C-alpha positions, 0 to 999 in steps of 0.5 A: 784064189782057187776054190777047190783042191784041184791043182791050179797049174796048167799041165799038158800030157797029151796032144789036145784033144787027147786020145781019150777025148778023141775016142769019146768024140767018136761015141758022141757023133753016133749019139748026139745031134750034129746041131750041138757044137763044142768050141773045144772037144776035150772032155772034162772030168773035173774043174775048179778055180781057173783050171779045167782038167780033161779025161786025158789028164791035161789041165787047161787054163779056163778063160771061158767060165762055161760062157760066164757061168762059173763066176765063183769058180767051178764046184765052189765048196759052198755051192756044192755043200748047199746044193747037196744038202738040199738034194738030200731033203727033196729034189722037186715039188714044183713051186706052183704046186708045193712052194718052198723057202729057197725060192722065196729066199732067192727072190728076196736076194735078187730084189736086194742086189739088183739096181734101184731101191724101189719095191721089187718082185722076182720070178725064177726060171730055167734059162736066160732065154726063158727069162727074156721071154717072160720079161717081154710077156710081163712088159706087154701085159703091164702096158697093153702094148705089143712092140718090142725094140731090140738092137743090132748085134743083140743076142737074147736066146734060142726060143722062137721069140728070142730068136726074133730078138737076136740079130745074128742069123748064123748059127742062131736063126738060119732055117728056124723061121718064121719068127715072132712078130712086133720086133723092131731093130735099132742101131747099136752104139758100137764105138769101134765101128761108129762112122763119126768116131767113138766120141760121138757114138753114144749120143748119136746112136741114142738119137737115131734110135729115138728118132726111128722108134718115134717115126717108124713104130710110135712110142705109144705102141712100144711095150719094151726096149730090151738091151744088153748093157754090154753085148755078149755074143754080139762081140762084147760091145760096150755102148758109147757113154750116154747111150744107155741113160738116154734110152732109159730116160726116153722109156721113162718119158713114154711109159715104155718098160726098159729091160736090161738083159744081164744074163751074161753080164750079171753077178760081178762079171763086169766089176759091178754086180750088174753092168747097167750100174756102171752108168747108174742106169736103173732098169724097170726089169732085169733078166739074169741067169748064167752066173746066178747059181754057180753052174746049176740051171737057174734064171730070173726076172726081177723088176718093179713091183707094179709091173711084175704084179700086173700079170694075172695069177697063173700067167707066169711059171714053169714046172722046173722054174726055181728048182730047189737045188739050184736055189740053194746053189744061188744063195751060196754063189751070191754069198761067195760073190759078196763075201769075197768081193768078187766084183772088186776081183773082176776089176783087178782082172780087167785092169791086168788084161786090158794093160797086157792086151793094149800093149799087144795091140800096139805091136799087132795092127791086126788087133783093131780094138780092145774093149770090155769091163771087169773080167769080160774082155775082148779083142776084135781082129781086123785086116789092119792098115786102116782096113776094118774088115773082119780077120776071121782067118786070123781068129781061127789061127789064134784059137787053134794055137791057144787051144793046143797050148791048153788055154780055153778061149771063146769067139764072138761077134756078128762078123766072127772076128772077136776073141772073148775072155771070161775067166772065173773071178777066182782065177789066180794071178799066175794063171791069168798071166800065163794065159795072156802069155799064151795069147801073146805067143799066138799073135807072135806066130801069125 
């Protein structure tokens, strides 16, 4: 499944990080603001397929995909070719000054592949946070209302408005307030931690949300309900069945714009092109970024034509939104996803991971939950023995071992006790199995 010439094999030739990475880290500390963190400070010289190669010559197995960005693999040949060709013609005009076909083509593609057969429009932007912020602007403009409903454990970005929408304080919000107003938070359908059990989670959480919206805000005052179909930074929380459809129905009945934040879940990551499709939910607006362009910065809002066209001319846009090279890369990435059936590949990856991780959970009481869809899988670590308190120290130990053995892993969760796995959808079965074996070794050493 590899998409570049880089050898698809783990290789450890130095300790990790190696001497060249450590030297570059010292330079970084004198040049880069300390507020910018890195999960694993090994400095990359090239990557492709399921491998990230550092400047010391180590080849690491990639279970991170740059946080769900390189779904089609790093430096996919089609992405590189089309972006390079575009760069040779022009790098920028600003679509709001002199438009170009690539922007239109990407919007046409998004209108085609996003859920629903209604008439749609799209706008292109730079980042997931920018997409979410514009979706809220569109909802407020179209409805004439102000309130926005979000959920516990949500993550929507780092701008002022999206920090207000985000639930977790540290590190995303601490010291950065005051935040934007008219944002209201509701309980999330979190099956693993739902008081009456996972089987009751979806309907009960939906009813709680509807009750609170109705009583505390007034449905007639709500512009939008914004939710990640599977929460990302919040810990890969997949809502209890029925939660999303019931929320969407409540929104339809009350003239509320239902916004699906698919920044991390989109573009085949969960085994469907978009995660809301697993329960047949058709959002009014959908925000995308990350996996949209094979690693180049691009984001979008796509939605009902009547909503998208409600904003006055000049009210949407941005200097770099829909950069020509990023548009070319997006068209190539979408072609790669569809031609290789990467959604099907994500389902196969998920089946392998869930089987291995559930077997691992049977051996280790500290693994409280195994969850996710497609190639978006997580394990939540707890104290064990019936104690669901977060086991953050164990997460740190597992991460240290896996990183030392050349496996790139990420953490997540409001409580910092979730290990998340986001391998490229083009990773080979041998690397997938080897990465899971390293994870199993880490738990055996706890």
